[in-house]
C-alpha positions in Angstrom: 24.1 -197.4 -191.0 24.4 -198.8 -187.9 25.4 -197.0 -185.2 29.2 -199.0 -185.1 29.4 -197.9 -188.7 28.7 -195.0 -188.2 31.7 -194.6 -185.5 33.9 -196.1 -187.9 33.4 -193.7 -190.5 33.8 -190.6 -187.7 36.9 -192.4 -186.6 38.5 -192.4 -190.1 37.4 -188.4 -190.7 38.9 -187.5 -187.8 42.3 -189.6 -188.9 42.5 -188.8 -192.3 40.4 -185.6 -193.1 42.9 -182.7 -191.0 40.2 -182.6 -188.1 42.5 -181.2 -185.2 40.3 -181.7 -182.0 37.2 -183.6 -181.2 35.7 -183.4 -177.8 34.0 -186.2 -176.2 33.7 -184.5 -172.7 32.2 -182.2 -171.3 29.4 -181.5 -174.5 27.0 -178.7 -174.6 24.8 -177.5 -171.8 26.7 -180.5 -169.8 25.7 -179.8 -166.1 28.9 -180.7 -163.7 28.6 -181.6 -159.7 30.4 -179.3 -157.6 31.4 -180.1 -154.1 31.3 -178.6 -151.1 33.7 -176.2 -151.3 32.1 -175.2 -154.7 34.5 -176.7 -157.1 33.4 -179.2 -159.7 35.8 -181.4 -161.2 35.6 -181.8 -165.5 36.8 -184.5 -167.3 38.0 -183.8 -169.9 38.4 -185.7 -173.1 38.6 -186.3 -176.3 40.7 -187.2 -179.9 43.9 -185.8 -181.5 43.1 -185.8 -185.3 45.7 -185.5 -187.9 45.7 -182.4 -187.9 47.2 -181.6 -184.4 48.9 -184.9 -183.8 52.5 -182.8 -183.9 51.3 -180.8 -180.8 53.2 -180.7 -178.0 50.6 -179.2 -175.6 47.1 -179.0 -175.1 45.7 -175.8 -173.3 41.9 -174.4 -172.2 40.2 -171.7 -170.9 37.1 -171.0 -169.7 34.9 -167.7 -170.4 31.9 -166.2 -168.1 29.4 -163.1 -169.9 31.8 -163.2 -172.9 34.9 -162.5 -171.5 37.2 -165.4 -171.7 40.0 -166.7 -169.0 43.6 -167.0 -169.8 44.9 -170.3 -171.5 46.1 -172.4 -169.2 47.7 -176.1 -169.9 47.0 -179.0 -168.4 48.1 -182.3 -168.2 46.4 -184.7 -170.8 46.7 -188.2 -170.3 47.6 -188.9 -174.4 47.4 -192.4 -175.7 46.2 -193.8 -179.8 45.5 -190.4 -180.7 43.3 -190.0 -177.0 43.3 -187.4 -174.4 42.1 -187.6 -171.4 42.8 -185.0 -168.2 40.6 -183.1 -165.2 40.5 -179.6 -164.2 39.4 -178.1 -161.3 36.4 -175.3 -161.9 34.9 -173.0 -159.8 31.1 -173.4 -159.6 28.7 -170.8 -161.1 28.3 -171.0 -165.5 27.6 -170.7 -167.6 30.9 -170.9 -169.2 32.3 -171.3 -172.5 35.0 -173.8 -173.0 37.7 -173.8 -175.1 40.8 -176.8 -176.1 43.8 -176.1 -178.0 46.6 -178.2 -179.3 49.7 -176.0 -179.7 52.7 -177.0 -181.3 55.7 -174.9 -181.4 53.8 -172.3 -179.6 51.5 -171.9 -182.4 47.7 -173.3 -182.6 47.1 -176.2 -184.7 43.8 -177.1 -183.4 41.0 -175.6 -181.5 37.5 -176.6 -180.4 34.7 -174.9 -178.1 31.5 -175.2 -176.2 28.9 -172.6 -175.4 27.6 -173.5 -172.7 29.0 -175.7 -169.4 27.5 -175.2 -166.0 28.8 -176.3 -162.3 26.2 -176.6 -160.3 25.4 -178.5 -157.0 22.4 -181.1 -156.7 20.6 -182.0 -153.3 19.1 -184.9 -152.9 15.6 -184.7 -151.6 17.0 -186.3 -148.2 18.9 -183.3 -147.5 15.6 -180.8 -148.3 14.6 -179.0 -145.0 12.0 -181.3 -143.1 9.6 -178.5 -142.5 7.6 -179.1 -145.7 7.6 -182.5 -146.4 4.3 -184.3 -146.8 2.9 -187.2 -144.2 0.5 -189.6 -144.5 -1.7 -187.7 -141.9 -1.7 -184.2 -143.9 -3.1 -186.0 -147.0 -6.5 -186.7 -145.0 
């Protein structure tokens, strides 16, 4: 089975088997860059299947150390069974990340990830110069 055929099969199952939500981003163990203010922007994308097509809201929550936060509604662009949104998250982690679809105040679908973290990547050019190797130190 080719990659394209596999993708088409997954699309068919999502559309017809009552699957509610499929989260494409973030992924388990994904590391997200934070900015200088210790906040990261996380892109949340996925698919809404037949099990959640009547949803009137999408909500998310983050949890750390086994303690979930409150559910928050997020503005998602929903088009052709796909959703796309961004959320701002304080640096840290690992987070448990959950998304759910709600219709008439009832949960119709829910999906979760166990490990998402926000960290700061510092390029080598920002490291202190004191420990850098020079051509003369290698002789």
